[in-house]
C-alpha positions in Angstrom: 0.0 0.0 0.0 1.3 3.4 -1.0 1.9 5.9 1.8 -0.8 8.3 0.5 -3.3 5.5 0.8 -2.1 4.7 4.3 -2.7 8.3 5.3 -6.2 8.4 3.8 -7.1 5.1 5.4 -5.8 6.2 8.9 -8.0 9.4 8.7 -11.1 7.5 7.4 -10.8 4.8 10.0 -10.6 7.3 12.9 -13.9 8.9 11.9 -12.7 12.3 13.1 -10.1 15.0 12.0 -6.6 14.1 13.1 -3.3 16.0 13.6 -0.3 15.0 11.5 1.3 13.3 14.5 -1.8 11.2 15.1 -2.0 10.3 11.4 1.7 9.3 11.4 1.2 7.1 14.5 -1.9 5.3 13.0 -0.3 4.9 9.5 3.1 3.9 10.7 4.8 6.6 8.7 7.3 9.3 9.8 5.6 12.6 10.8 7.7 14.5 8.3 6.5 12.2 5.5 2.9 12.6 6.6 3.3 16.4 6.5 4.5 16.2 2.9 1.7 13.9 1.9 -0.9 16.2 3.5 0.2 19.0 1.1 -0.1 16.6 -1.8 -3.5 15.3 -0.7 -4.8 18.8 -0.2 -3.8 19.8 -3.7 -5.5 16.7 -5.0 -8.6 17.8 -3.1 -8.8 14.5 -1.2 -8.5 16.0 2.3 -9.3 19.3 4.0 -8.7 21.1 7.3 -11.9 21.7 9.2 -9.8 23.2 12.1 -6.3 24.5 12.0 -3.7 21.7 12.1 -6.4 19.0 11.9 -7.2 17.0 8.7 -10.1 15.0 7.5 -11.1 13.2 4.3 -13.5 14.8 1.8 -16.7 12.8 1.6 
């Protein structure tokens, strides 16, 4: 599974917005990598930030 998919899956399974550190923990990926992927996923319009520094998947 690609890291982008792991990040999306971690957020989806939590059922609530998560911080990058929480996503990293759940996905088993380095936090710095998660932060890079968040930027990519936001550009691709797959996730959004409902509250500053928290991220959730677009439904």
